[in-house]
ROSEMI-635644 format. One line per field, with one value per residue (C-alpha): x, y, z. Coordinates in steps of 0.2 Angstrom, whole numbers, plus 5000, padded with zeros to 4 digits. Layout:
! residues N
px: X / ...
py: Y / ...
pz: Z / ...
This chain:
! residues 80
px: 3626 / 3627 / 3627 / 3645 / 3650 / 3640 / 3650 / 3666 / 3662 / 3657 / 3672 / 3683 / 3674 / 3675 / 3694 / 3695 / 3685 / 3696 / 3711 / 3703 / 3698 / 3716 / 3724 / 3712 / 3715 / 3734 / 3733 / 3722 / 3736 / 3749 / 3740 / 3746 / 3739 / 3725 / 3707 / 3701 / 3688 / 3674 / 3679 / 3679 / 3662 / 3654 / 3665 / 3669 / 3683 / 3682 / 3694 / 3681 / 3667 / 3677 / 3682 / 3664 / 3658 / 3671 / 3665 / 3647 / 3652 / 3660 / 3645 / 3634 / 3645 / 3645 / 3626 / 3626 / 3637 / 3625 / 3611 / 3621 / 3624 / 3642 / 3645 / 3664 / 3671 / 3657 / 3662 / 3681 / 3684 / 3699 / 3702 / 3704
py: 4705 / 4724 / 4734 / 4738 / 4720 / 4715 / 4729 / 4723 / 4705 / 4710 / 4720 / 4705 / 4694 / 4706 / 4707 / 4688 / 4687 / 4700 / 4690 / 4675 / 4684 / 4691 / 4674 / 4666 / 4680 / 4678 / 4659 / 4662 / 4673 / 4660 / 4646 / 4641 / 4624 / 4618 / 4620 / 4609 / 4596 / 4607 / 4620 / 4608 / 4602 / 4619 / 4633 / 4639 / 4633 / 4629 / 4644 / 4655 / 4649 / 4651 / 4669 / 4673 / 4666 / 4676 / 4692 / 4688 / 4686 / 4703 / 4711 / 4703 / 4709 / 4727 / 4727 / 4721 / 4736 / 4748 / 4740 / 4742 / 4760 / 4758 / 4759 / 4764 / 4749 / 4746 / 4746 / 4743 / 4727 / 4720 / 4723 / 4708
pz: 5694 / 5692 / 5676 / 5679 / 5681 / 5665 / 5655 / 5662 / 5657 / 5640 / 5637 / 5643 / 5631 / 5616 / 5619 / 5619 / 5603 / 5595 / 5599 / 5592 / 5576 / 5574 / 5576 / 5564 / 5551 / 5554 / 5551 / 5536 / 5528 / 5531 / 5524 / 5507 / 5505 / 5495 / 5502 / 5516 / 5513 / 5518 / 5506 / 5492 / 5496 / 5500 / 5493 / 5510 / 5521 / 5540 / 5543 / 5533 / 5544 / 5560 / 5555 / 5551 / 5568 / 5577 / 5568 / 5572 / 5591 / 5591 / 5583 / 5596 / 5610 / 5602 / 5602 / 5620 / 5625 / 5616 / 5626 / 5642 / 5638 / 5634 / 5615 / 5617 / 5609 / 5596 / 5578 / 5582 / 5572 / 5565 / 5547 / 5536
């Protein structure tokens, strides 16, 4: 796989991760029900964990882009 192909694939994956994060944040804003079972047990909801996981994925993809010499989209995360 060429460097350019890796860059294109990473950009595509980052867009998908951003879309996922955006959807999770929108869902979290709409939720008005009581905390789920995980939140009652640990203090963090499964939604919080999913959001944190998506944010970590975006950060990882940003680091990958920097390593590939293409920091263009690094640091452009979705605000909570």
